ChimeraX commands (.cxc) that place a marker at each C-alpha (Angstrom):
marker #1 position -31.88,-6.82,-11.35 radius 0.5
marker #1 position -31.60,-8.30,-7.87 radius 0.5
marker #1 position -33.41,-7.56,-4.65 radius 0.5
marker #1 position -33.19,-3.94,-3.43 radius 0.5
marker #1 position -31.35,-3.76,-0.12 radius 0.5
marker #1 position -31.65,0.05,0.06 radius 0.5
marker #1 position -34.39,2.26,-1.35 radius 0.5
marker #1 position -34.12,6.07,-1.27 radius 0.5
marker #1 position -37.56,7.44,-2.07 radius 0.5
marker #1 position -38.51,11.03,-2.93 radius 0.5
marker #1 position -36.05,12.57,-0.48 radius 0.5
marker #1 position -36.12,16.33,-0.03 radius 0.5
marker #1 position -33.82,18.10,2.40 radius 0.5
marker #1 position -33.87,21.79,3.26 radius 0.5
marker #1 position -31.84,23.30,6.06 radius 0.5
marker #1 position -31.55,26.78,7.51 radius 0.5
marker #1 position -28.41,28.86,7.90 radius 0.5
marker #1 position -27.89,32.50,8.91 radius 0.5
marker #1 position -27.88,33.27,5.19 radius 0.5
marker #1 position -31.31,31.69,4.69 radius 0.5
marker #1 position -32.81,28.38,3.62 radius 0.5
marker #1 position -30.67,25.95,1.61 radius 0.5
marker #1 position -32.23,23.33,-0.64 radius 0.5
marker #1 position -29.80,20.42,-0.42 radius 0.5
marker #1 position -31.66,17.45,-1.95 radius 0.5
marker #1 position -34.64,17.49,-4.29 radius 0.5
marker #1 position -36.74,14.42,-5.09 radius 0.5
marker #1 position -33.78,12.06,-4.72 radius 0.5
marker #1 position -34.63,8.51,-5.79 radius 0.5
marker #1 position -32.49,5.41,-6.25 radius 0.5
marker #1 position -32.08,1.82,-5.09 radius 0.5
marker #1 position -29.07,-0.38,-4.36 radius 0.5
marker #1 position -29.49,-4.11,-4.85 radius 0.5
marker #1 position -28.11,-6.71,-2.47 radius 0.5
marker #1 position -24.53,-7.51,-3.45 radius 0.5
marker #1 position -24.26,-4.51,-5.77 radius 0.5
marker #1 position -21.47,-1.92,-5.79 radius 0.5
marker #1 position -22.86,1.53,-6.66 radius 0.5
marker #1 position -20.83,4.74,-6.97 radius 0.5
marker #1 position -22.13,8.30,-6.70 radius 0.5
marker #1 position -20.43,11.21,-8.48 radius 0.5
marker #1 position -21.47,14.83,-8.69 radius 0.5
marker #1 position -20.27,18.42,-8.44 radius 0.5
marker #1 position -18.46,19.44,-5.27 radius 0.5
marker #1 position -20.90,20.44,-2.54 radius 0.5
marker #1 position -23.92,18.90,-4.25 radius 0.5
marker #1 position -24.96,16.82,-1.24 radius 0.5
marker #1 position -23.29,13.41,-1.70 radius 0.5
marker #1 position -22.07,13.15,1.91 radius 0.5
marker #1 position -25.37,14.63,3.14 radius 0.5
marker #1 position -27.11,11.74,1.40 radius 0.5
marker #1 position -24.94,9.23,3.29 radius 0.5
marker #1 position -25.84,10.85,6.63 radius 0.5
marker #1 position -29.53,10.45,5.78 radius 0.5
marker #1 position -29.04,6.76,5.00 radius 0.5
marker #1 position -27.26,6.36,8.34 radius 0.5
marker #1 position -30.23,8.11,10.00 radius 0.5
marker #1 position -27.93,10.81,11.38 radius 0.5
marker #1 position -30.18,13.54,9.94 radius 0.5
marker #1 position -33.89,13.34,9.10 radius 0.5
marker #1 position -35.06,14.39,5.62 radius 0.5
marker #1 position -37.55,17.21,5.17 radius 0.5
marker #1 position -39.73,14.68,3.35 radius 0.5
marker #1 position -39.42,11.28,1.74 radius 0.5
marker #1 position -37.96,8.14,3.24 radius 0.5
marker #1 position -35.06,5.71,3.30 radius 0.5
marker #1 position -36.23,2.09,3.35 radius 0.5
marker #1 position -34.55,-1.29,3.69 radius 0.5
marker #1 position -36.98,-3.63,1.89 radius 0.5
marker #1 position -35.26,-6.82,3.10 radius 0.5
marker #1 position -35.48,-5.82,6.77 radius 0.5
marker #1 position -33.03,-4.29,9.28 radius 0.5
marker #1 position -29.70,-3.59,7.60 radius 0.5
marker #1 position -26.48,-3.30,9.65 radius 0.5
marker #1 position -24.28,-0.63,8.09 radius 0.5
marker #1 position -20.61,0.27,8.19 radius 0.5
marker #1 position -19.21,3.72,7.40 radius 0.5
marker #1 position -15.69,4.20,5.99 radius 0.5
marker #1 position -14.43,7.80,6.04 radius 0.5
marker #1 position -11.77,9.78,4.17 radius 0.5
marker #1 position -9.44,9.43,7.17 radius 0.5
marker #1 position -8.83,6.05,8.78 radius 0.5
marker #1 position -9.52,7.33,12.34 radius 0.5
marker #1 position -7.26,4.64,13.82 radius 0.5
marker #1 position -6.29,5.33,17.43 radius 0.5
marker #1 position -2.52,5.94,17.42 radius 0.5
marker #1 position -1.91,4.33,20.82 radius 0.5
marker #1 position -3.61,1.05,19.92 radius 0.5
marker #1 position -2.09,-1.73,17.83 radius 0.5
marker #1 position -3.55,-2.83,14.51 radius 0.5
marker #1 position -5.20,-5.76,16.26 radius 0.5
marker #1 position -6.70,-3.55,18.98 radius 0.5
marker #1 position -7.91,-1.03,16.42 radius 0.5
marker #1 position -9.60,-3.79,14.42 radius 0.5
marker #1 position -11.46,-4.88,17.56 radius 0.5
marker #1 position -12.46,-1.38,18.64 radius 0.5
marker #1 position -15.93,-1.33,17.09 radius 0.5
marker #1 position -16.74,-4.71,18.61 radius 0.5
marker #1 position -15.63,-3.44,22.01 radius 0.5
marker #1 position -17.69,-0.25,21.74 radius 0.5
marker #1 position -20.79,-2.20,20.75 radius 0.5
marker #1 position -20.17,-4.82,23.48 radius 0.5
marker #1 position -19.96,-7.53,20.82 radius 0.5
marker #1 position -16.40,-8.69,21.43 radius 0.5
marker #1 position -16.55,-12.45,21.89 radius 0.5
marker #1 position -14.13,-15.27,21.20 radius 0.5
marker #1 position -15.86,-15.87,17.87 radius 0.5
marker #1 position -15.97,-12.21,16.76 radius 0.5
marker #1 position -12.33,-11.71,17.75 radius 0.5
marker #1 position -11.30,-14.78,15.75 radius 0.5
marker #1 position -13.22,-13.50,12.73 radius 0.5
marker #1 position -11.53,-10.09,12.91 radius 0.5
marker #1 position -8.10,-11.70,13.19 radius 0.5
marker #1 position -8.90,-13.99,10.28 radius 0.5
marker #1 position -9.76,-10.94,8.15 radius 0.5
marker #1 position -6.47,-9.26,9.10 radius 0.5
marker #1 position -4.57,-12.41,8.15 radius 0.5
marker #1 position -6.50,-12.96,4.92 radius 0.5
marker #1 position -5.95,-9.46,3.64 radius 0.5
marker #1 position -2.27,-9.00,4.36 radius 0.5
marker #1 position -2.10,-7.46,7.84 radius 0.5
marker #1 position -1.34,-10.62,9.79 radius 0.5
marker #1 position 2.32,-9.68,10.22 radius 0.5
marker #1 position 1.42,-6.23,11.56 radius 0.5
marker #1 position -0.96,-7.08,14.41 radius 0.5
marker #1 position 1.31,-5.52,17.05 radius 0.5
marker #1 position 2.26,-2.48,14.99 radius 0.5
marker #1 position 0.89,0.97,15.79 radius 0.5
marker #1 position -0.84,2.97,13.02 radius 0.5
marker #1 position 2.15,5.32,12.76 radius 0.5
marker #1 position 4.26,2.36,11.60 radius 0.5
marker #1 position 1.96,1.61,8.65 radius 0.5
marker #1 position 1.66,3.09,5.18 radius 0.5
marker #1 position -1.45,5.11,4.34 radius 0.5
marker #1 position -2.88,2.26,2.28 radius 0.5
marker #1 position -2.37,-0.26,5.07 radius 0.5
marker #1 position -4.03,2.09,7.54 radius 0.5
marker #1 position -7.12,2.40,5.34 radius 0.5
marker #1 position -7.21,-1.37,4.90 radius 0.5
marker #1 position -7.08,-1.79,8.68 radius 0.5
marker #1 position -9.95,0.69,8.97 radius 0.5
marker #1 position -11.99,-1.32,6.45 radius 0.5
marker #1 position -11.36,-4.55,8.38 radius 0.5
marker #1 position -12.43,-2.79,11.61 radius 0.5
marker #1 position -15.70,-2.00,9.80 radius 0.5
marker #1 position -16.08,-5.52,8.37 radius 0.5
marker #1 position -15.53,-7.03,11.82 radius 0.5
marker #1 position -18.96,-5.66,12.74 radius 0.5
marker #1 position -20.53,-7.78,9.96 radius 0.5
marker #1 position -22.33,-4.96,8.13 radius 0.5
marker #1 position -24.53,-5.78,5.16 radius 0.5
marker #1 position -24.15,-2.33,3.58 radius 0.5
marker #1 position -20.88,-0.42,3.40 radius 0.5
marker #1 position -21.02,3.36,2.95 radius 0.5
marker #1 position -17.69,4.61,1.59 radius 0.5
marker #1 position -17.18,8.38,1.79 radius 0.5
marker #1 position -14.19,9.15,-0.48 radius 0.5
marker #1 position -12.06,6.60,1.41 radius 0.5
marker #1 position -8.99,7.01,-0.82 radius 0.5
marker #1 position -8.89,10.80,-1.21 radius 0.5
marker #1 position -6.14,11.35,1.38 radius 0.5
marker #1 position -3.73,8.92,-0.36 radius 0.5
marker #1 position -1.19,9.44,-3.11 radius 0.5
marker #1 position -2.25,8.37,-6.61 radius 0.5
marker #1 position -0.30,5.11,-6.79 radius 0.5
marker #1 position -1.56,4.00,-3.37 radius 0.5
marker #1 position -5.12,4.92,-4.35 radius 0.5
marker #1 position -5.00,2.69,-7.43 radius 0.5
marker #1 position -3.55,-0.25,-5.52 radius 0.5
marker #1 position -5.89,0.09,-2.54 radius 0.5
marker #1 position -8.99,0.50,-4.71 radius 0.5
marker #1 position -8.07,-2.82,-6.30 radius 0.5
marker #1 position -7.68,-4.49,-2.89 radius 0.5
marker #1 position -10.80,-2.96,-1.36 radius 0.5
marker #1 position -12.88,-3.99,-4.38 radius 0.5
marker #1 position -11.60,-7.56,-3.98 radius 0.5
marker #1 position -12.35,-7.58,-0.24 radius 0.5
marker #1 position -15.89,-6.25,-0.68 radius 0.5
marker #1 position -16.69,-8.75,-3.43 radius 0.5
marker #1 position -15.12,-11.71,-1.62 radius 0.5
marker #1 position -16.99,-10.88,1.58 radius 0.5
marker #1 position -20.27,-10.56,-0.34 radius 0.5
marker #1 position -21.00,-7.01,0.82 radius 0.5
marker #1 position -23.18,-4.34,-0.74 radius 0.5
marker #1 position -21.40,-1.00,-1.18 radius 0.5
marker #1 position -22.29,2.62,-1.88 radius 0.5
marker #1 position -19.23,4.72,-2.76 radius 0.5
marker #1 position -19.21,8.52,-2.82 radius 0.5
marker #1 position -16.30,9.87,-4.84 radius 0.5
marker #1 position -15.25,12.92,-6.83 radius 0.5
marker #1 position -12.95,10.70,-8.93 radius 0.5
marker #1 position -14.72,9.51,-12.10 radius 0.5
marker #1 position -12.01,6.95,-12.83 radius 0.5
marker #1 position -12.39,5.48,-9.35 radius 0.5
marker #1 position -16.15,5.13,-9.83 radius 0.5
marker #1 position -15.78,3.42,-13.22 radius 0.5
marker #1 position -13.04,1.07,-12.04 radius 0.5
marker #1 position -14.84,-0.12,-8.89 radius 0.5
marker #1 position -18.60,0.06,-9.33 radius 0.5
marker #1 position -21.25,-1.95,-11.14 radius 0.5
marker #1 position -23.00,1.32,-12.00 radius 0.5
marker #1 position -22.70,5.00,-11.21 radius 0.5
marker #1 position -25.33,7.54,-10.19 radius 0.5
marker #1 position -24.66,11.06,-11.47 radius 0.5
marker #1 position -25.95,13.77,-9.14 radius 0.5
marker #1 position -26.94,17.23,-10.32 radius 0.5
marker #1 position -25.76,20.46,-8.79 radius 0.5
marker #1 position -27.46,21.41,-5.54 radius 0.5
marker #1 position -30.24,20.68,-4.83 radius 0.5
marker #1 position -29.10,17.18,-5.74 radius 0.5
marker #1 position -31.16,14.72,-7.69 radius 0.5
marker #1 position -30.12,11.77,-9.83 radius 0.5
marker #1 position -29.57,13.20,-13.32 radius 0.5
marker #1 position -28.63,9.91,-14.86 radius 0.5
marker #1 position -27.15,6.51,-14.14 radius 0.5
marker #1 position -24.62,4.53,-16.15 radius 0.5
marker #1 position -24.33,0.75,-15.85 radius 0.5
marker #1 position -20.97,-0.75,-16.77 radius 0.5
marker #1 position -20.59,-3.79,-19.01 radius 0.5
marker #1 position -17.22,-5.01,-17.73 radius 0.5
marker #1 position -16.79,-8.76,-17.11 radius 0.5
marker #1 position -17.75,-9.59,-13.51 radius 0.5
marker #1 position -14.30,-10.88,-12.58 radius 0.5
marker #1 position -12.41,-7.88,-14.04 radius 0.5
marker #1 position -10.33,-6.01,-11.43 radius 0.5
marker #1 position -10.33,-2.21,-11.09 radius 0.5
marker #1 position -6.80,-2.02,-12.51 radius 0.5
marker #1 position -7.77,-4.14,-15.51 radius 0.5
marker #1 position -10.86,-2.01,-16.09 radius 0.5
marker #1 position -8.65,1.07,-16.39 radius 0.5
marker #1 position -6.80,-0.64,-19.23 radius 0.5
marker #1 position -10.00,-1.66,-21.04 radius 0.5
marker #1 position -10.84,0.36,-24.18 radius 0.5
marker #1 position -14.36,1.11,-22.88 radius 0.5
marker #1 position -12.96,2.85,-19.78 radius 0.5
marker #1 position -12.24,6.08,-21.64 radius 0.5
marker #1 position -15.65,5.95,-23.33 radius 0.5
marker #1 position -17.40,5.71,-19.94 radius 0.5
marker #1 position -15.17,8.47,-18.59 radius 0.5
marker #1 position -16.07,10.83,-21.43 radius 0.5
marker #1 position -19.76,10.01,-21.08 radius 0.5
marker #1 position -19.84,10.75,-17.34 radius 0.5
marker #1 position -17.62,13.85,-17.64 radius 0.5
marker #1 position -19.94,15.28,-20.31 radius 0.5
marker #1 position -22.93,14.76,-18.04 radius 0.5
marker #1 position -21.19,16.41,-15.07 radius 0.5
marker #1 position -20.06,19.35,-17.19 radius 0.5
marker #1 position -23.60,20.31,-18.22 radius 0.5
marker link #1:1,2 radius 0.2
marker link #1:2,3 radius 0.2
marker link #1:3,4 radius 0.2
marker link #1:4,5 radius 0.2
marker link #1:5,6 radius 0.2
marker link #1:6,7 radius 0.2
marker link #1:7,8 radius 0.2
marker link #1:8,9 radius 0.2
marker link #1:9,10 radius 0.2
marker link #1:10,11 radius 0.2
marker link #1:11,12 radius 0.2
marker link #1:12,13 radius 0.2
marker link #1:13,14 radius 0.2
marker link #1:14,15 radius 0.2
marker link #1:15,16 radius 0.2
marker link #1:16,17 radius 0.2
marker link #1:17,18 radius 0.2
marker link #1:18,19 radius 0.2
marker link #1:19,20 radius 0.2
marker link #1:20,21 radius 0.2
marker link #1:21,22 radius 0.2
marker link #1:22,23 radius 0.2
marker link #1:23,24 radius 0.2
marker link #1:24,25 radius 0.2
marker link #1:25,26 radius 0.2
marker link #1:26,27 radius 0.2
marker link #1:27,28 radius 0.2
marker link #1:28,29 radius 0.2
marker link #1:29,30 radius 0.2
marker link #1:30,31 radius 0.2
marker link #1:31,32 radius 0.2
marker link #1:32,33 radius 0.2
marker link #1:33,34 radius 0.2
marker link #1:34,35 radius 0.2
marker link #1:35,36 radius 0.2
marker link #1:36,37 radius 0.2
marker link #1:37,38 radius 0.2
marker link #1:38,39 radius 0.2
marker link #1:39,40 radius 0.2
marker link #1:40,41 radius 0.2
marker link #1:41,42 radius 0.2
marker link #1:42,43 radius 0.2
marker link #1:43,44 radius 0.2
marker link #1:44,45 radius 0.2
marker link #1:45,46 radius 0.2
marker link #1:46,47 radius 0.2
marker link #1:47,48 radius 0.2
marker link #1:48,49 radius 0.2
marker link #1:49,50 radius 0.2
marker link #1:50,51 radius 0.2
marker link #1:51,52 radius 0.2
marker link #1:52,53 radius 0.2
marker link #1:53,54 radius 0.2
marker link #1:54,55 radius 0.2
marker link #1:55,56 radius 0.2
marker link #1:56,57 radius 0.2
marker link #1:57,58 radius 0.2
marker link #1:58,59 radius 0.2
marker link #1:59,60 radius 0.2
marker link #1:60,61 radius 0.2
marker link #1:61,62 radius 0.2
marker link #1:62,63 radius 0.2
marker link #1:63,64 radius 0.2
marker link #1:64,65 radius 0.2
marker link #1:65,66 radius 0.2
marker link #1:66,67 radius 0.2
marker link #1:67,68 radius 0.2
marker link #1:68,69 radius 0.2
marker link #1:69,70 radius 0.2
marker link #1:70,71 radius 0.2
marker link #1:71,72 radius 0.2
marker link #1:72,73 radius 0.2
marker link #1:73,74 radius 0.2
marker link #1:74,75 radius 0.2
marker link #1:75,76 radius 0.2
marker link #1:76,77 radius 0.2
marker link #1:77,78 radius 0.2
marker link #1:78,79 radius 0.2
marker link #1:79,80 radius 0.2
marker link #1:80,81 radius 0.2
marker link #1:81,82 radius 0.2
marker link #1:82,83 radius 0.2
marker link #1:83,84 radius 0.2
marker link #1:84,85 radius 0.2
marker link #1:85,86 radius 0.2
marker link #1:86,87 radius 0.2
marker link #1:87,88 radius 0.2
marker link #1:88,89 radius 0.2
marker link #1:89,90 radius 0.2
marker link #1:90,91 radius 0.2
marker link #1:91,92 radius 0.2
marker link #1:92,93 radius 0.2
marker link #1:93,94 radius 0.2
marker link #1:94,95 radius 0.2
marker link #1:95,96 radius 0.2
marker link #1:96,97 radius 0.2
marker link #1:97,98 radius 0.2
marker link #1:98,99 radius 0.2
marker link #1:99,100 radius 0.2
marker link #1:100,101 radius 0.2
marker link #1:101,102 radius 0.2
marker link #1:102,103 radius 0.2
marker link #1:103,104 radius 0.2
marker link #1:104,105 radius 0.2
marker link #1:105,106 radius 0.2
marker link #1:106,107 radius 0.2
marker link #1:107,108 radius 0.2
marker link #1:108,109 radius 0.2
marker link #1:109,110 radius 0.2
marker link #1:110,111 radius 0.2
marker link #1:111,112 radius 0.2
marker link #1:112,113 radius 0.2
marker link #1:113,114 radius 0.2
marker link #1:114,115 radius 0.2
marker link #1:115,116 radius 0.2
marker link #1:116,117 radius 0.2
marker link #1:117,118 radius 0.2
marker link #1:118,119 radius 0.2
marker link #1:119,120 radius 0.2
marker link #1:120,121 radius 0.2
marker link #1:121,122 radius 0.2
marker link #1:122,123 radius 0.2
marker link #1:123,124 radius 0.2
marker link #1:124,125 radius 0.2
marker link #1:125,126 radius 0.2
marker link #1:126,127 radius 0.2
marker link #1:127,128 radius 0.2
marker link #1:128,129 radius 0.2
marker link #1:129,130 radius 0.2
marker link #1:130,131 radius 0.2
marker link #1:131,132 radius 0.2
marker link #1:132,133 radius 0.2
marker link #1:133,134 radius 0.2
marker link #1:134,135 radius 0.2
marker link #1:135,136 radius 0.2
marker link #1:136,137 radius 0.2
marker link #1:137,138 radius 0.2
marker link #1:138,139 radius 0.2
marker link #1:139,140 radius 0.2
marker link #1:140,141 radius 0.2
marker link #1:141,142 radius 0.2
marker link #1:142,143 radius 0.2
marker link #1:143,144 radius 0.2
marker link #1:144,145 radius 0.2
marker link #1:145,146 radius 0.2
marker link #1:146,147 radius 0.2
marker link #1:147,148 radius 0.2
marker link #1:148,149 radius 0.2
marker link #1:149,150 radius 0.2
marker link #1:150,151 radius 0.2
marker link #1:151,152 radius 0.2
marker link #1:152,153 radius 0.2
marker link #1:153,154 radius 0.2
marker link #1:154,155 radius 0.2
marker link #1:155,156 radius 0.2
marker link #1:156,157 radius 0.2
marker link #1:157,158 radius 0.2
marker link #1:158,159 radius 0.2
marker link #1:159,160 radius 0.2
marker link #1:160,161 radius 0.2
marker link #1:161,162 radius 0.2
marker link #1:162,163 radius 0.2
marker link #1:163,164 radius 0.2
marker link #1:164,165 radius 0.2
marker link #1:165,166 radius 0.2
marker link #1:166,167 radius 0.2
marker link #1:167,168 radius 0.2
marker link #1:168,169 radius 0.2
marker link #1:169,170 radius 0.2
marker link #1:170,171 radius 0.2
marker link #1:171,172 radius 0.2
marker link #1:172,173 radius 0.2
marker link #1:173,174 radius 0.2
marker link #1:174,175 radius 0.2
marker link #1:175,176 radius 0.2
marker link #1:176,177 radius 0.2
marker link #1:177,178 radius 0.2
marker link #1:178,179 radius 0.2
marker link #1:179,180 radius 0.2
marker link #1:180,181 radius 0.2
marker link #1:181,182 radius 0.2
marker link #1:182,183 radius 0.2
marker link #1:183,184 radius 0.2
marker link #1:184,185 radius 0.2
marker link #1:185,186 radius 0.2
marker link #1:186,187 radius 0.2
marker link #1:187,188 radius 0.2
marker link #1:188,189 radius 0.2
marker link #1:189,190 radius 0.2
marker link #1:190,191 radius 0.2
marker link #1:191,192 radius 0.2
marker link #1:192,193 radius 0.2
marker link #1:193,194 radius 0.2
marker link #1:194,195 radius 0.2
marker link #1:195,196 radius 0.2
marker link #1:196,197 radius 0.2
marker link #1:197,198 radius 0.2
marker link #1:198,199 radius 0.2
marker link #1:199,200 radius 0.2
marker link #1:200,201 radius 0.2
marker link #1:201,202 radius 0.2
marker link #1:202,203 radius 0.2
marker link #1:203,204 radius 0.2
marker link #1:204,205 radius 0.2
marker link #1:205,206 radius 0.2
marker link #1:206,207 radius 0.2
marker link #1:207,208 radius 0.2
marker link #1:208,209 radius 0.2
marker link #1:209,210 radius 0.2
marker link #1:210,211 radius 0.2
marker link #1:211,212 radius 0.2
marker link #1:212,213 radius 0.2
marker link #1:213,214 radius 0.2
marker link #1:214,215 radius 0.2
marker link #1:215,216 radius 0.2
marker link #1:216,217 radius 0.2
marker link #1:217,218 radius 0.2
marker link #1:218,219 radius 0.2
marker link #1:219,220 radius 0.2
marker link #1:220,221 radius 0.2
marker link #1:221,222 radius 0.2
marker link #1:222,223 radius 0.2
marker link #1:223,224 radius 0.2
marker link #1:224,225 radius 0.2
marker link #1:225,226 radius 0.2
marker link #1:226,227 radius 0.2
marker link #1:227,228 radius 0.2
marker link #1:228,229 radius 0.2
marker link #1:229,230 radius 0.2
marker link #1:230,231 radius 0.2
marker link #1:231,232 radius 0.2
marker link #1:232,233 radius 0.2
marker link #1:233,234 radius 0.2
marker link #1:234,235 radius 0.2
marker link #1:235,236 radius 0.2
marker link #1:236,237 radius 0.2
marker link #1:237,238 radius 0.2
marker link #1:238,239 radius 0.2
marker link #1:239,240 radius 0.2
marker link #1:240,241 radius 0.2
marker link #1:241,242 radius 0.2
marker link #1:242,243 radius 0.2
marker link #1:243,244 radius 0.2
marker link #1:244,245 radius 0.2
marker link #1:245,246 radius 0.2
marker link #1:246,247 radius 0.2
marker link #1:247,248 radius 0.2
view
């Protein structure tokens, strides 16, 4: 085990609606180590995205705490939709976060452009989002996030709006980018195969109110790509194990 970058400790979350009080999270506990890629799966509506909003400090918990044991932790959030501005070029979209945070300098711009070049978007700097494929748009959105130099990436079903073939290909690329850039990642997904192919381990959430029912750590070789994992004989064994836990 490495050093915990994120620690979610005894989180409870209750919120009120016209229909009454809803118990969303119940004694939620887990850690994510620095450099680790962790996936979260669970029944629809169990509170996975709610958990991400708590980590981002967008909503306070009813009790418990989110800690960053190694100190302040810059975070990046990648959504289901790329949220690229249609009137801005790929280059301008990649620089948007830096502009908004007043961090656009010669050095930060050069780093963003280097990321675009490195990961296959160098020939599309002057293209508008409407001229790109869905996978390229999501990759541009990831580079916009990476340009801000986050330590922790929160990925909220970032491939769910894409067709199956694009999802497989982009998951492979995004996994490579995250590992090469040395980032820590927490992926929320409803796709068990996606979780197994990308993550070092998976947290299985219960039905609402969500808690961690179980975690599964994968024994794939460190340099194995998501696509190669899907072809590995143990992939189906992990899939059956996680599916059985979710189906209880």
